[in-house]
C-alpha distance (Angstrom), angle and dihedral (degrees) to the residues before:
residue distance angle dihedral
M1 . . .
T2 3.80 . .
A3 3.72 118.0 .
A4 3.83 91.8 -105.9
H5 3.84 90.3 50.5
K6 3.74 90.9 51.7
M7 3.81 93.4 49.3
E8 3.87 91.8 48.6
R9 3.82 91.1 48.7
A10 3.79 92.7 49.7
L11 3.79 92.0 47.6
V12 3.82 92.1 52.1
S13 3.86 88.8 42.7
R14 3.78 92.6 55.8
T15 3.81 91.4 45.2
I16 3.86 92.1 51.8
D17 3.84 88.6 48.6
G18 3.72 89.3 55.2
V19 3.87 91.7 51.0
I20 3.78 91.6 49.2
H21 3.84 95.5 43.0
Y22 3.72 92.8 52.1
V23 3.80 92.6 42.3
N24 3.85 92.0 136.1
K25 3.81 96.6 33.2
D26 3.83 128.6 58.0
R27 3.82 90.3 -16.4
Q28 3.83 90.8 153.5
A29 3.76 93.4 52.2
N30 3.81 90.7 47.5
L31 3.75 93.1 49.0
L32 3.85 90.1 50.4
H33 3.83 88.8 49.0
L34 3.81 87.5 52.5
I35 3.76 90.3 55.4
D36 3.82 89.9 48.8
V37 3.87 89.2 54.5
V38 3.74 92.4 49.1
E39 3.77 93.0 49.7
K40 3.87 90.3 48.5
I41 3.81 91.4 52.5
A42 3.84 100.6 34.3
G43 3.81 96.9 35.9
D44 3.79 114.4 170.1
M45 3.83 92.2 -4.9
F46 3.83 82.6 99.1
S47 3.84 122.4 34.8
E48 3.74 123.2 -100.9
K49 3.81 87.1 -117.5
S50 3.81 89.6 60.9
Y51 3.78 93.9 55.6
D52 3.78 91.9 45.6
G53 3.73 91.9 47.8
A54 3.87 90.7 52.0
R55 3.82 89.9 50.8
N56 3.80 92.2 49.3
I57 3.88 90.1 52.7
V58 3.80 91.3 50.6
R59 3.80 92.5 48.1
D60 3.83 90.6 55.2
E61 3.80 97.3 70.3
D62 3.79 93.2 172.1
S63 3.78 94.8 57.3
K64 3.80 121.8 110.8
W65 3.77 94.3 -110.5
M66 3.84 96.5 48.9
R67 3.86 89.7 48.8
Y68 3.76 86.5 49.7
L69 3.81 92.6 50.4
Y70 3.74 93.9 45.8
R71 3.74 90.9 52.1
L72 3.78 89.0 49.6
M73 3.76 90.7 52.1
D74 3.84 93.6 46.1
E75 3.79 95.5 49.5
T76 3.78 104.6 35.9
D77 3.80 125.9 88.3
P78 3.77 106.5 -102.4
H79 3.80 93.7 -128.0
V80 3.83 91.7 49.9
L81 3.78 89.6 48.9
K82 3.74 92.0 50.8
M83 3.77 98.2 45.9
T84 3.79 90.5 47.4
A85 3.78 92.3 53.5
L86 3.73 93.9 42.8
N87 3.72 99.5 44.7
L88 3.78 103.3 30.5
G89 3.73 92.5 34.0
F90 3.82 110.0 34.2
E91 3.84 102.1 21.8
A92 3.80 102.1 36.5
A93 3.86 104.5 25.5
Y94 3.81 96.3 38.2
F95 3.75 116.0 17.3
G96 3.80 94.9 27.8
T97 3.87 93.9 48.8
K98 3.78 92.3 48.7
T99 3.87 91.3 50.0
I100 3.79 92.5 43.8
R101 3.82 91.8 52.4
E102 3.87 90.2 52.3
N103 3.80 92.1 48.9
R104 3.81 92.9 48.9
R105 3.75 88.1 59.1
R106 3.85 92.7 42.6
Y107 3.80 97.5 48.2
Q108 3.83 99.9 27.3
C109 3.73 94.3 -135.2
N110 3.80 138.8 98.0
I111 3.84 113.6 -78.9
P112 3.82 112.0 -169.8
W113 3.80 128.1 -134.1
L114 3.82 91.0 -141.7
I115 3.82 136.6 21.1
L116 3.83 121.2 -147.3
M117 3.79 112.4 -153.1
D118 3.82 136.6 -177.7
P119 3.88 108.1 -139.6
T120 3.82 86.9 -173.2
S121 3.78 140.5 1.0
A122 3.83 88.4 -147.5
C123 3.77 118.2 106.8
N124 3.82 136.0 -176.4
M125 3.82 89.8 -140.7
H126 3.79 136.1 51.7
C127 3.75 105.5 -144.2
T128 3.85 121.2 -169.0
G129 3.76 111.9 -106.0
C130 3.78 96.1 6.4
W131 3.81 108.6 163.7
A132 3.85 91.9 -158.3
A133 3.78 89.8 64.9
E134 3.77 85.8 69.2
Y135 3.82 90.1 78.1
G136 3.76 94.3 54.4
H137 3.77 128.8 -116.6
K138 3.75 105.6 -91.4
L139 3.76 105.0 68.6
N140 3.80 126.8 109.8
L141 3.77 142.2 172.1
T142 3.74 107.7 -139.8
Y143 3.74 122.1 -126.2
E144 3.74 89.2 -108.0
E145 3.84 92.0 52.4
L146 3.76 90.9 50.1
D147 3.64 92.0 47.6
R148 3.88 92.3 49.1
I149 3.71 91.1 50.6
I150 3.87 92.3 52.8
T151 3.81 92.3 42.8
Q152 3.95 89.7 53.3
G153 3.76 89.3 42.0
K154 3.74 96.2 55.5
E155 3.84 90.1 51.1
L156 3.86 85.6 60.5
G157 3.77 92.9 46.7
I158 3.88 99.6 -97.3
Y159 3.83 113.1 142.5
F160 3.76 101.7 157.1
Y161 3.77 122.1 79.1
M162 3.79 128.5 177.0
Y163 3.75 129.1 -169.5
T164 3.74 131.5 -150.4
G165 3.83 133.9 156.8
G166 2.97 148.2 103.5
E167 3.77 91.0 -20.2
P168 3.85 107.0 -40.3
L169 3.79 95.0 -159.8
M170 3.86 88.6 67.7
R171 3.83 79.2 81.5
K172 3.80 97.8 40.5
K173 3.82 95.6 132.9
D174 3.82 90.9 57.9
L175 3.80 90.6 43.7
I176 3.82 90.8 55.2
R177 3.84 90.1 47.3
L178 3.80 88.5 55.2
C179 3.83 90.1 50.0
E180 3.82 90.0 53.6
K181 3.82 94.6 46.6
H182 3.81 96.0 42.7
N183 3.80 96.9 38.0
D184 3.82 91.3 156.3
C185 3.86 91.3 65.2
A186 3.73 133.2 81.6
F187 3.91 117.8 -128.9
H188 3.66 130.1 -165.6
A189 3.90 135.2 177.7
F190 3.70 133.7 -158.9
T191 3.84 103.7 -143.6
N192 3.77 143.4 166.0
G193 3.73 86.8 -129.2
T194 3.83 98.0 -133.0
L195 3.88 92.2 115.2
I196 3.79 94.7 54.1
D197 3.78 111.2 110.1
D198 3.78 136.9 159.6
E199 3.80 92.5 -90.1
F200 3.75 93.7 53.3
C201 3.80 92.2 46.2
S202 3.81 87.5 56.0
E203 3.77 91.2 51.8
M204 3.83 90.4 49.1
A205 3.81 88.8 52.7
R206 3.82 92.0 46.1
V207 3.86 95.3 54.1
G208 3.73 93.7 35.7
N209 3.77 96.5 -162.3
F210 3.84 102.5 85.1
S211 3.79 126.3 86.1
V212 3.81 134.4 167.4
S213 3.80 144.1 -148.1
L214 3.74 116.2 -146.1
S215 3.85 116.9 -141.6
L216 3.68 115.2 -124.6
E217 3.82 134.5 166.0
G218 3.65 100.3 -173.3
Y219 3.83 138.6 -66.6
E220 3.77 124.1 -17.9
E221 3.84 100.5 -76.9
V222 3.83 95.3 49.0
N223 3.81 95.9 36.7
D224 3.85 95.1 47.9
S225 3.82 91.8 45.7
R226 3.73 87.9 65.4
R227 3.79 103.8 28.9
G228 3.82 102.0 32.6
S229 3.81 135.7 -96.6
G230 3.74 114.9 -49.8
S231 3.86 97.2 17.5
F232 3.81 94.9 113.7
S233 3.75 95.1 51.2
K234 3.83 89.1 48.7
A235 3.78 90.8 51.8
M236 3.79 89.4 50.1
E237 3.81 90.2 50.5
A238 3.83 91.1 49.7
M239 3.77 89.6 53.6
D240 3.81 92.6 51.0
L241 3.83 90.0 49.9
M242 3.84 94.7 48.2
K243 3.82 91.7 46.2
S244 3.83 90.2 52.1
H245 3.81 89.3 53.0
G246 3.77 94.4 49.7
L247 3.75 95.4 -114.2
I248 3.79 129.1 156.9
F249 3.81 114.3 -124.0
G250 3.76 143.3 143.1
T251 3.82 143.5 -179.4
S252 3.71 134.6 -87.6
I253 3.78 113.4 -149.6
C254 3.71 128.5 -174.3
Y255 3.80 107.3 -154.8
T256 3.74 120.2 -152.4
S257 3.82 138.9 169.2
K258 3.86 87.1 -84.6
N259 3.83 103.2 51.1
V260 3.87 108.4 22.3
E261 3.84 95.6 112.2
T262 3.79 95.5 40.3
V263 3.75 98.3 55.0
T264 3.88 93.3 46.7
S265 3.87 94.1 45.7
D266 3.83 120.7 121.2
E267 3.80 88.1 -122.1
F268 3.88 93.8 54.1
L269 3.82 93.7 44.9
D270 3.80 92.3 46.3
M271 3.79 89.0 54.6
I272 3.79 97.7 51.9
I273 3.81 91.6 43.2
E274 3.78 91.5 52.7
K275 3.84 86.6 50.6
G276 3.75 88.9 58.7
C277 3.88 103.5 -98.4
R278 3.79 113.5 155.5
Y279 3.84 99.6 -171.9
T280 3.76 139.7 8.4
W281 3.85 126.5 -145.6
Y282 3.85 114.9 -150.3
F283 3.80 115.1 -160.2
H284 3.74 120.8 -168.8
Y285 3.89 111.9 -126.8
M286 3.83 110.1 -101.2
P287 3.88 121.9 -157.1
V288 3.76 94.6 -131.5
G289 3.76 118.9 161.6
N290 3.76 136.7 32.8
D291 3.81 91.4 -85.0
A292 3.88 97.6 43.2
A293 3.79 115.7 145.8
V294 3.81 103.6 -121.6
E295 3.79 91.1 -173.3
L296 3.77 88.9 70.7
L297 3.78 91.8 66.9
P298 3.89 108.0 110.3
T299 3.81 115.6 -109.8
R300 3.84 120.4 -113.6
D301 3.83 90.9 -100.0
Q302 3.81 92.4 48.0
R303 3.78 92.0 52.7
E304 3.75 91.0 49.4
Y305 3.71 89.4 49.9
M306 3.93 88.0 53.6
Y307 3.80 90.3 50.6
R308 3.78 93.2 54.3
R309 3.83 97.0 35.3
V310 3.80 97.1 53.1
R311 3.85 89.6 51.6
E312 3.75 89.8 48.8
I313 3.79 91.3 50.8
R314 3.80 95.6 52.9
G315 3.82 95.4 35.9
S316 3.84 116.3 130.3
D317 3.80 89.5 -127.0
G318 3.81 113.4 56.9
G319 3.76 116.1 -28.2
K320 3.80 119.5 108.1
P321 3.80 133.5 -60.7
I322 3.80 93.7 -108.8
F323 3.78 131.7 90.0
A324 3.77 108.6 -116.7
M325 3.92 121.2 -164.4
D326 3.76 126.3 -172.2
F327 3.82 109.2 -158.2
Q328 3.90 92.3 -159.2
N329 3.87 102.2 35.1
D330 3.77 100.2 41.7
G331 3.74 93.3 68.3
E332 3.81 89.1 113.4
F333 3.70 90.1 69.7
V334 3.84 98.3 49.8
G335 3.89 100.9 35.8
G336 3.81 97.1 -99.5
C337 3.70 125.4 -71.2
I338 3.84 113.2 23.2
A339 3.87 95.6 -173.3
G340 3.82 129.2 106.3
G341 3.73 91.6 59.1
R342 3.74 93.8 -59.4
N343 3.76 89.4 120.0
Y344 3.75 101.6 -24.3
M345 3.77 143.2 14.7
H346 3.85 136.1 -174.1
I347 3.81 130.6 -126.9
N348 3.88 112.6 -168.1
A349 3.80 124.5 -149.1
N350 3.79 90.0 -94.6
G351 3.88 91.2 59.0
D352 3.75 95.9 -106.5
A353 3.81 113.0 150.6
E354 3.82 103.7 -138.5
P355 3.81 125.7 -178.1
C356 3.85 92.5 -130.2
V357 3.70 139.4 9.6
F358 3.82 86.5 -117.6
I359 3.80 97.5 44.9
H360 3.83 105.3 74.9
Y361 3.86 99.0 -167.4
S362 3.79 130.7 102.4
G363 3.76 145.8 165.6
A364 3.75 98.5 -162.5
N365 3.85 137.1 51.8
I366 3.79 120.6 -154.1
R367 3.83 90.7 -137.9
E368 3.80 89.4 64.0
V369 3.80 104.5 34.5
S370 3.75 138.3 31.4
L371 3.78 122.6 -95.5
L372 3.78 90.1 -108.3
D373 3.82 93.3 51.4
A374 3.80 89.0 46.9
L375 3.78 87.2 58.3
R376 3.71 89.7 50.4
Q377 3.77 96.4 53.7
P378 3.83 114.6 123.4
L379 3.76 97.4 -103.8
F380 3.79 93.1 54.6
M381 3.84 91.4 44.4
A382 3.90 87.4 52.7
Y383 3.78 87.8 53.4
R384 3.78 90.5 50.8
D385 3.78 92.9 47.7
R386 3.83 94.0 50.5
Q387 3.88 105.2 35.8
P388 2.92 122.4 150.6
F389 3.80 92.6 47.2
N390 3.79 88.1 -164.9
E391 3.78 133.9 19.1
N392 3.79 86.8 -135.7
H393 3.79 101.6 73.9
L394 3.88 89.8 -160.9
R395 3.85 81.6 73.7
P396 3.84 97.3 48.1
C397 3.80 106.4 138.5
P398 3.87 123.6 93.1
M399 3.83 87.5 -150.2
L400 3.82 109.8 33.8
E401 3.79 102.6 35.3
N402 3.79 101.5 16.0
P403 3.81 105.4 29.8
E404 3.81 95.3 159.2
I405 3.77 88.2 66.2
L406 3.83 96.7 53.8
E407 3.78 91.7 46.6
R408 3.79 90.6 51.6
M409 3.87 94.3 47.1
L410 3.80 91.8 49.5
K411 3.85 89.8 53.2
E412 3.73 95.9 43.8
T413 3.88 95.1 47.1
G414 3.86 99.5 38.4
A415 3.87 90.8 -128.9
V416 3.84 110.8 168.0
S417 3.73 134.1 -146.0
T418 3.83 113.5 -90.2
D419 3.80 92.3 -161.0
L420 3.70 102.5 117.5
K421 3.78 97.2 -171.9
S422 3.85 102.6 46.0
P423 3.83 113.6 -0.1
E424 3.75 111.4 -145.4
S425 3.79 122.0 -149.8
G426 3.81 119.3 -126.7
E427 3.82 86.9 -121.7
H428 3.79 92.1 57.7
L429 3.76 94.6 46.1
C430 3.72 96.7 46.0
G431 3.82 91.4 43.5
K432 3.76 89.3 64.1
C433 3.84 91.4 57.7
R434 3.84 102.5 46.3
E435 3.84 96.8 87.8
Y436 3.77 90.9 44.2
A437 3.79 92.1 48.9
E438 3.81 92.4 50.5
N439 3.82 92.5 48.0
W440 3.82 93.9 48.3
A441 3.83 95.8 45.8
E442 3.76 95.1 74.7
S443 3.88 94.7 51.1
A444 3.85 92.6 40.1
D445 3.81 93.6 52.5
R446 3.78 91.8 46.3
L447 3.81 90.8 51.1
W448 3.80 91.5 46.6
R449 3.80 92.2 53.5
E450 3.83 94.2 44.0
N451 3.87 89.6 58.2
G452 3.73 95.3 44.5
H453 3.82 94.2 -121.1
H454 3.85 90.2 134.2
K455 3.82 85.3 78.5
E456 3.80 92.9 60.8
Y457 3.71 121.4 88.3
Y458 3.80 125.4 -148.4
Q459 3.79 117.3 -157.7
N460 3.76 119.9 -145.4
Y461 3.89 110.8 -115.6
K462 3.85 88.7 -123.8
D463 3.80 89.4 60.2
V464 3.75 95.8 40.0
Y465 3.80 92.5 58.9
K466 3.79 93.7 54.6
D467 3.81 83.7 75.9
S468 3.86 110.7 45.8
S469 3.83 89.2 -162.2
A470 3.81 92.6 61.1
E471 3.74 113.3 96.9
K472 3.78 101.0 149.7
F473 3.83 94.7 113.9
H474 3.82 122.3 112.6
């Protein structure tokens, strides 16, 4: 850290301490003071409207989101709360973003805000239709390799790291070691939850910079039919444990044609909220792999239902006290596809640097090249040149909604399948998405027009960085 960076972090740290210390006294005044400190440090990095909007939210103590925030503050371990605010807020959102923008100009390539990694392809479960199983079950990134990726990432401004797999918690001792060494970073794991015990919860609380999302597909019958008998009850037990330790956690839900209504129902949401979940990720089913079940793709009507329902859930009026995110339908808030290093990338357990966790193709391996060179591989540069893949950000993906684009990029760049068990050609993968893309296009275009998004303009990163003063990208 530079001296200026250390001073800024120390100032924010002291301010967060004040907010937490006076959690039951003058909390509104302390939160407003925190916003003042952020504005003083970040300046015009964020718009004046953003700061004023944050102040207005804090002043309305009876609003849904302030009640949500106060409950979070009341129920979360103080150290976990501080490390989350400091690392995810100050380091990743502010300092990291500023550094990333500078490096995008310097290196003329995409630099992601977060990196998703697979510490291992091994898993203690054998879930039906799991795309991760396509890699096999014997691959691992060593502790040293994970450490090297994070070290190189921080030099580029990346302070947020997520883990998937396989089951990442099969490597939980190494993951905690990484939290200790890189205690200025935020870490997050997508897990089936079966390996979360009291000892691990204590370790998560001790380091403070590690959170998880538990994978669910619905209630016990549906969930266990895919994940195995007893998996639902183990996930519920893990939630109870984490709640008792004051940890921050949520759910990761793959919605399909079979469960879309269940996993968004009031009853289901009330259940996970009562268990202590603060957020829920919704991921659209992707037909990845030669044996993918195409019939699990949501119908056009089901996807439109998801579009409307998630916005209803997180609405300021009504909804539910949980932050819901829809990876596929929230493209309008992030300028379309965020993969290919634009805002995130994936590194599998074999070291292959892939543009997306669902796009199993690569032209670079992290064991052979630096992280920066992996980001400059032809496939990632093709992403950078073409993003957004559709001006309608409800059709963001080059595979699911614009399959002709991914197929073309794979041919042009020579990227190869990273599936070590049953390599899938780009033609086969994209062919499974064509009918879906055509069906969804009509609804997506109507929704886009209805909300006036067609009036907005998204600038490609490549064009933005021709003008160093232009920061109007997502």
